[in-house]
N, C-alpha and C positions, 0 to 999 in steps of 0.2 A: 557462156553456153554450158560449160562443164558443170557449173554450179547447180544446174537443174537436174543433173544425173548423179548426184552424190548418193552412195548407198546408205541405207538407213541402219545406223549402228548407234550404240550408246554414246560414242564419241561425237558423231555427226549430229545427233539430236540435242546436244548441249548448246545452250545459247552462246557459249564462248566460241564455238566453231563457226558461227555465222560470219559471213563477209561483213566487214565493218560498216560499209555503206548501206547494208540491208538490215542492220541491227538497230531497231528503233530505240530500244532501251539505252544502247550505247550512245547513239546520236543525240539523245536528249539529256545526257549528263551535263552538269554545270561546266565541266572542263572543256566541253565541245562547243561552248558558246561562240568562240571566234570562228569556228567552221560554219556554224549556222548563220552568223552574220555575213560571212562571205557568200554563202549560198543565196541568201536573200538579195545580196548585191548583184550576183552574177545572173541569176535566172531571168529576171525582167530585162536586164541589159541585153542579154543574148537574144531573147525573143524579139525585142524591139529592133535590134540590129538586123535580125533575120527578116523582119517585115519591112525593112528599109526606112523606118521612121527616124528622121533626122532632127526635127524640132517639134516643140509642143507649145500650146498656150494653156496655162494652168488656171483653173478656176477653183477658188476657195469660197466657202460660205456655210451657213448653218444647216445642220442636218434636219432641223425641225421646222424649217420654213415651208409652209404648205403651198400647194398649187392654188392659184386664184380660184375661188368658188368651191374649193375643197374644204375638208374638215381640218381644224387645227388639232390634229390627232395626238400630238405630244404634250398638249397643255395640261398642267397640273391644277389650274384653277381658272376662273372666268377672266381674271385680269391678264394672265399669261395668254389665254386663248385670244383675247382682243389684240394683244401685241403681236402675236404670231400672224393673225389674220391681216393686220395692217402691214406686216412685212411681206405678205404674199406677193406683192408687186415685184419683189426682187427675184422670185422664181421665174416670172415671165421675162424680166430683163435679162436674167442669166440665159434663159432659153433662146431669146432673140440674139444675144451676143454670140452664143455657141453656133447658132445657125449661120450667122454672118461669117464668123471665122472659118467654119467648115466649108462654106461655099467658096471662100478664097483658097482654102487648102486643096480643094479639088483641082485647082490649076497646077498643083505640084504632084498630082496623083496620090494625094494624101500622104505625102512623105514629110511635108513641112506644115507647121502650125496645126498639128493635130490636137484636138481638145483633150485635156487631161484633168480628171477630177479625182476626188477621194473615193468614188465609186458607190457611195451610199445614197441615202434619200435627200430630200430638201433641195438645196441649191446644186448639190452634186448631181442629183437626178435631172434637174433642169438642164445642166450642161450637157450631160449624155443625151438627153432627149432632143435638144436643139441640133446636135450633130446627126442624130438618127432621122430628124425631120427632112434632112437633105441627102439622106443615104450615105452619110459619112461615118467613118469609124471614130470611136472615142476610147481613150484609155481610162481604166478605173483602177486606182490603187487602194484597195480595201484593206482593212486591218481587223485582226481578232480583238474583240472587246469583251468585257465581262458580260454585257448584254449583247449577244451576237448581232452584228450589223450585216445583214445580207446585202449583196450587190443589188443596185437598182436594175430594172429590167431592160434599160436602154444601153448599158455598156456593151461594147463589142465583146462577145464571149472569149474570143482568142486574144483579147488585150485586157482581160480582167484578172488582176493579180491579187494575192492575199499576203499580208505581212504580219509578222509577230512583233517586229521591232519598229517603233516609231521613227528612230533615227535613220534607219535605212530607207524607210518609206519616204521621208522628207528629202533624202538625197536624190531619190528617183524623181520626185516632183520637180526638182530644179536642174537636174543633169542636162536635160534637153530644152529647158524653158527659154522661150524668146519673149514672153510677156506673161503677165499675171493679172487676173482680175479677182478682187475680193469683195464679196457681199457681206452684209451683217451676219454674225455668227457668234459662237461661244468661245471658250478658252482655246479650243483646238484651232479655230480659224485665226485667232489673235496670235497664238504661238507660231503657226506657220507663216503668217504675214510678217511678224517682227523678226523672225529668223531670216527670212528672205531679205528684208530691209537691212539687217545687220550685215549679211554677207555682201550685199551690194555696197554698203557704206565702207566696209573694210576691204573691198576689192578682192574678196575671195572668189567671187564670180563676176563675170562681165555684166555691167549694168544693163538693165532692160526696162521697158515701161511697166509701171505698176499702177493699175487703175482701181480706185476705190469707189464702190457704189454705196450711196447713203452716208449716214453720219457715223 
């Protein structure tokens, strides 16, 4: 409280005088990376605890898979557009799956088996949308990318997080996971899937069902 009533003097106007946690330049220094990592670990964890969310069902899949009947908006050429369109069925499968899981989650007052996605478009949107279809919340773990990826419109706003570090984001995917479903996707989907399988194989996490849709 007192920090808001500091007199304006040459000393107090200096960046050096700022409280450390309010000094953005200081917080973004390379030496502060461990602190930033800890903050990204703590913030979602504390908010999910406050909401009483105990377990999740995680959904991985391609960001470019379009809704059936929609445009293959991310296609670079006709061949890729055809492939994306043929994969559109996974959007609908993911949406149906999320709807089923969320309907079951309602029996726990949405504390257990809450749908959790990467928060972006494609299969992630389908998962969030399936939950929204039945009035259920969904968690979105978005990430800052060179080409900014906005959260999809169906993620519950109070459960929509943004990450800088992939590693911390992946920890949150699995921290409460009771099951995982993976649809076709790119390197990101494969990375997340194989890290999950490695952690299960090495018993770093408790084994849980992993469902793969498609080839």
